[in-house]
Each structure stands twice: as structure tokens, then as C-alpha cells.
C-alpha positions as CSV (number, residue, x, y, z in Angstrom):
1,M,0.0,0.0,-0.1
2,D,1.2,3.6,-0.7
3,S,2.4,5.2,2.4
4,R,0.6,8.5,1.5
5,F,-2.8,6.7,2.2
6,A,-4.2,4.9,5.2
7,L,-7.3,2.7,5.2
8,A,-9.9,4.1,7.6
9,S,-12.5,1.3,7.4
10,V,-14.1,-1.3,5.2
11,A,-17.9,-1.4,5.1
12,E,-20.3,-4.1,4.2
13,S,-23.0,-1.7,3.1
14,A,-23.6,1.7,1.7
15,E,-25.2,2.6,5.1
16,E,-22.2,1.5,6.9
17,A,-19.8,3.3,4.5
18,L,-21.8,6.5,5.1
19,E,-21.6,6.1,8.9
20,S,-17.9,5.4,8.7
21,A,-17.3,8.4,6.5
22,Q,-19.1,10.6,9.0
23,T,-16.8,9.5,11.9
24,S,-13.5,9.6,10.1
25,E,-11.7,12.3,8.2
26,S,-11.9,10.4,4.9
27,G,-10.6,12.4,2.0
28,I,-11.3,9.6,-0.6
29,I,-13.9,7.1,-0.6
30,V,-13.8,3.9,-2.8
31,L,-17.2,2.3,-3.4
32,E,-18.6,-0.7,-5.1
33,H,-21.8,0.2,-7.0
34,A,-23.5,-3.0,-5.9
35,L,-23.1,-2.7,-2.1
36,A,-25.4,-4.8,0.1
37,G,-28.2,-2.8,1.9
38,T,-30.9,-0.5,0.9
39,L,-28.7,2.1,-0.6
40,T,-26.4,1.5,-3.6
41,G,-22.8,2.7,-3.8
42,L,-24.1,5.6,-6.1
43,D,-26.6,6.7,-3.4
44,A,-23.8,6.7,-0.8
45,A,-21.5,8.7,-3.2
46,Q,-24.2,11.3,-3.7
47,R,-24.7,11.6,0.1
48,A,-20.9,11.7,1.0
49,G,-20.7,15.1,-0.6
50,Y,-17.5,16.4,0.9
51,A,-15.0,13.6,0.0
52,K,-13.7,12.6,-3.4
53,T,-15.4,9.5,-4.4
54,N,-14.2,6.7,-6.7
55,M,-16.9,4.2,-7.8
56,F,-16.5,0.9,-9.6
57,T,-18.3,-2.4,-10.1
58,A,-17.2,-5.8,-11.3
59,H,-20.8,-6.8,-12.1
60,P,-22.0,-6.6,-15.8
61,E,-25.5,-5.9,-14.8
62,H,-24.5,-2.4,-13.7
63,P,-23.0,-0.8,-16.9
64,S,-21.3,2.5,-16.8
65,P,-23.4,5.6,-17.5
66,R,-22.5,7.2,-20.9
């Protein structure tokens, strides 16, 4: 891992990711689009507002927006 970065947490759901982002000083949030829970990774990214967000998916049923 690059020494300029530190892993704050790993979340199992978008809700958990948002809660973690609120209690840490995350500057970058990396999200999987198809997270477990009621919210998607995209929902979480839109609510995380202040941090830079990187979204990805490995699932073909979630194509990239064009």
C-alpha cells in the first residue's frame, strides 16, 4: 500500500460506509456500486458530498453511464 494513504475502514453496506465516512476524516472514498443494503454505492457517493469518491463495479448488470 502507498504510504501516503491509510485505510480508515471497510464497510459491508452503503449505510455502513456513510456512517464510517461521517466518523472519520476520509478524503477519498472508494465504493462498489452493488453494495449490500438499501442504498447503492451511487446513493452513498451522492450523500458523501465532501469527500472525493471513486466508484467501480465488477458486475456486468451495472453498466457505466454514458
